[in-house]
N, C-alpha and C positions, 0 to 999 in steps of 0.2 A: 755469549756475550757473555752468561751465569756461570760456563764451564772453565771460562778464562779466571774470575773474580774467584771459585771455588779453587783454585791453583793458587792464584797469587795467597790467598788467604791461608793454604796448607805448609808452604814455603816458608810462610812469616813464623808461621808458628814453630815449626820446625826447626828454625835460624835461632829464638827466643830457647828454647828447650835445650839445645846444643850449648849455649852460652851460659845458662842457670848449672847446666852441672858442671862444666868448665871451671867456675868460679868455686863450687862446693870444693872441687879437687884442690882449689890453690890452698883454701883453708885452711881443709883438714891436715896438709901438710907442713903451714907456715907452726902453727900452735894446735896439738890437742888437747892440753893441758887448760886451757882456757876456755872453759866448758861456757861459760857466760859468753864470753866474747864471741864464742862461734853461735852461739843460739841466736845472739842478737843478730850480727852478719846474717846467719841463713831467714828470721824477719826482714831484713831490708829488701834482701834478695827478693822473696816472696812477693812483699809491696812491690817491687820494681818491676818483677813478670805480673802482677794482677793489674797494674794500671796500664802496663803495654796492650795487655788480650782486650780490655774493655777499652781501651779505643782505636784498637784495631776494627774491633767488631763494629763500633760508633761509626767510623768512617766508611766501612763496607755496608752497612743499613742504608745511610746517608748517600753513597754510590747509587745502590739498589733502589731506591725512592728516588732518584734523581734521574736514572735510567727508566725506570716504571712511567713514570710522570711522562718525560718527552715521548714514548712510545703511545702513549696514551690518546697524546694532543694531538700525533701524526696519524692513529685510527681516527681519531674524531674528524679531523681534514677531510681525509679519504672518504668518509661515510657521508660528509657534507657536500661534497665536489658529486659524490655518485648519486644521493637524492636528489640534487640540482638538475641534474643529466636524466632522471628517472621520468618515463612519459605513462600515465596511467593510460590503461585502454580503453577508445571512445564507445565499447559499449554494441559497435555496428560491426557484420550486420544483425540482428533482432531476430528472434528464431518465429518470431509470430508475424513480424511484416516488416517491413521498411519504411517507416516512418517519413526517413527522410528524401525519398523518391522526390522526383519531381511530378509537378499534379497532371494529370490527365486531361486534355483540353476537350470539354465538354461543348458539342454544339447542339443549343436546344430548338425544339422545334415549338409552332406556335401555340401550341397547348400546354406548354412548358413555362412559357414565356408571358403567359396569361396566367399561370395558377397561383402565382400572388394575390394577385389582385381578384382573383375568383373565390380565393380563400375567406378573402378580409369581406369580400360580400358575402361569404354564406355563414360564417361564426362570429364574427364583429372584428375590426380595426386590431381594435385593443390586444384581440389574442392570436394574431400573426405576425412574426419577426423575421426580420433579414437575416439570414443565414451567410450571404456571398460575402461580406468582407465583417470581420471579426470586429468586436468592440464592448466596450464593458456592459452593454445591455444583450450580450448574445454568448459571451465565454464561455459561462455555465452548462451551456448547452454542446457548444463545439467542442471541446476540451474535455479530455477523458482524465480520470482523478490520478490516472499514473502515464499513461502514454495512449496515443490515437490524437489524432485532431485531424477536422476539415471544415469543409464549406458546406451549408445545406441551402437549398434555393428556397426554402421556408422553414419555419419553426414554429409549430402551431399549439398550441396550449390552450383547450379547448375546457371550459366548464361546466360540460355534463357529456355523459355518454353519448346522446345524437349527434351533439357536435363531432364527437370524436370520430360517428362512422360515416357521418360527412365528408371530414378532412379525409378520412382514409379512401373513401368513394373517389373524390377527383385526383386525389393525388395516384391511385393506382390506373386511372382512365388514363392520367397525362402519362404513364409509363417512367413512373419514379421511382425512385429505392424509399421503401417507408421505416424509418426508423424509431420504436415506440420507445419512449427513454422514461425512467423512474427518476431517481435522484442523482441519474449519472455517479453511483458511489463505486462503481466497480472498477476493477486492475485491469481488467484485461483490450478496455479499450473498446470492448462491443457495442456501447451504445452511443457512439458516437460518428459521425464521417469518417471515411476512410479517404482520402482527394485523391493519394494516388494509386489507389485501386478501385475505386467505383467508376465505373463507364458510364452509367448514368448518374443526372443528378437526385440529390437525396432528398428528404423533407421528414423532419423530426417531427413527429409527435408526442410531446411532453405530458405527460401524466399530472404532474406535479400537484393541479389544481382540483382533480379529483380524487381526495384525499378524504368524504367521508366515511364511516363505518359506522355499524350498531349491530347490537347482537337481536338474533331471534331465538326460537323455543327455549324460552325462561334461561337463556345464557347459554344451551350446549353449542351454539353455532353462532358464529359473528358470520356477518355480509361486509365483505372490504370494496371497495371501488380500488381500482387499480394504481393509486396513488397512495394511497394508505399506508401509512410506516408503522414499521414492525416495532420500534420504540413505542412508539405513539401508541399503537395497539396496546401493548402490553402497561403501561399507563393508567389507558382507560379500564380496562380488565377488572383493574383495583377498583375505579371511581363505580362504575358499575355495579360493583357490591361480589367480582368472581377475585377475591387477591390466591385461591389456590390455581388458579389454572395459567399456563402457559403462555407468553407469545405465539404465533402465526408459526414461525420459527426461529433460528438462534443461527445466525451468520458472526463471521469473525468482527462484521462492519457494524453488529446492530444499534451500537452507540451513533452512529452517522444518520440513521434514523431512514434506512435502504427501504423501498417498499414493499408490499404484501406481495407483488406480481413479480418481486426477484425472492423472494422467500419460495414460490412456488416451483421456481427453473430452477433453485441451486439449494434450496433450505428445506422444502416439503413436497417435493413435486419433482416428478423425472425419475431420473434413479436414485435419490434421495430420499425416496415418499416414505421408507419407513423408519429413517434414522432422524427424523425430526421430532419435537416435543409435540407438533400437531401436525396435521395435514389436510390438503384440500380435495374437499369431499364433493364440490360441485363447482361448475364453475358457468360462467356466461361471456362467451369470447366470438369473434369474427375472424370467417379464413375467407384467403382470396383462394377463389376457383376459375375453370373455364366454363364458358358454357357452349353449347353446341356450336356457336356462331364464330368460336375461338378467342372471343375476348373476356376479359377477367373483372369477374363480379365479384360484390361481397356477401359472404351468408353468415347471419349470424345464429349463431350454436347456443340456444338456451339449456342448460344441464341443470339449473339451480333446484328447480323441485318445489319453488314456492311457492305456495296454494295460495291462488289472486292474480300471479302472471305469468301462470305458465301459459306457453304459445296457445293452448286450446279455449283460452280463458278470452281471446279477442277473436273479434270478425273481422274479415280482411278489411284495412285501411281504416279501421277503427282501434287503436291505440296499439301498445307493444308493451313486451317487457321492459325493455330498455326506457321506454315513456315514463312506466310504471315507479322504475327505479329511478330514476330522473328527478318523478314527482315529490316520492319518499326523502331521498338523499337529499333536497333541499325545505322540505319542511323540518328533517334534524339540523341541517344547519342554521335556519332559524328560530331554532329552540324548540319547534312542537313536536311532541310525541305523542303518537297515535299509532294501533294496532298497522299493521303492516298491510295483511289484505284487506 
């Protein structure tokens, strides 16, 4: 289209120049003596030529704009039609899991069927939630922050370390999957059940209520229970008079107040031990092992090194480290501060 318009414009200008030259020769042949008349005639001829050129250019410009507007509208119409028929990717299959797979059918044993009631009798009905049907009371435990979702035979929210150990023992004895859970702020879905993958019923042990923390050794160290929040710890360090101390660990989601237990795993423990602003020096934890008869039993490992609650400080069946920690944490919760030992 552009080539045709350029060719037409060139032909029009060529004809105008030829016409102007012919008129000039005729004027010179009729009267050379009247210079005034010739000059006037030349001015009229120039004005006429100028007017034709401007109108031609204006017409070509208008035609170009009209053609461009039509072409643009056609392109927009084609683009809109293409967008309407476009399909976005579904994101499946996912790399980490297939969260839309049909659930695995579970056949519960007698001990698994009795587990929710057994847990309720051990640690109180108010601390056991059913996770077989998702509703407003349990979604926060069953659904991951970004992905992952499933069901749980029971959701346990212990209020003491001793209750957490009891729940762990009966869940293991019932041959259930045990999922320890902090604030459930992780993005990988590792702290929620996977109904489409789990071959056994799951029990969630939430650490949300085990959120006490307190400094020891003149503020050189802080004892945090598993549910203590990292952001809360940072605020408490200021309140305790240690404004120059950083929190237990630094994670991208610190503002969500993830637990210090998550900090051990991702921010200041494991492979990240030397990268965090602080690190986990000692811990008290439970692990599952098999005894000589092949039964799964719970073993408590105490590496805290706190005077007065070492394993050697207690006679058999007369107190324990977690019992003393529970007593002290409860005192702190009630506002009573005293030496730990």
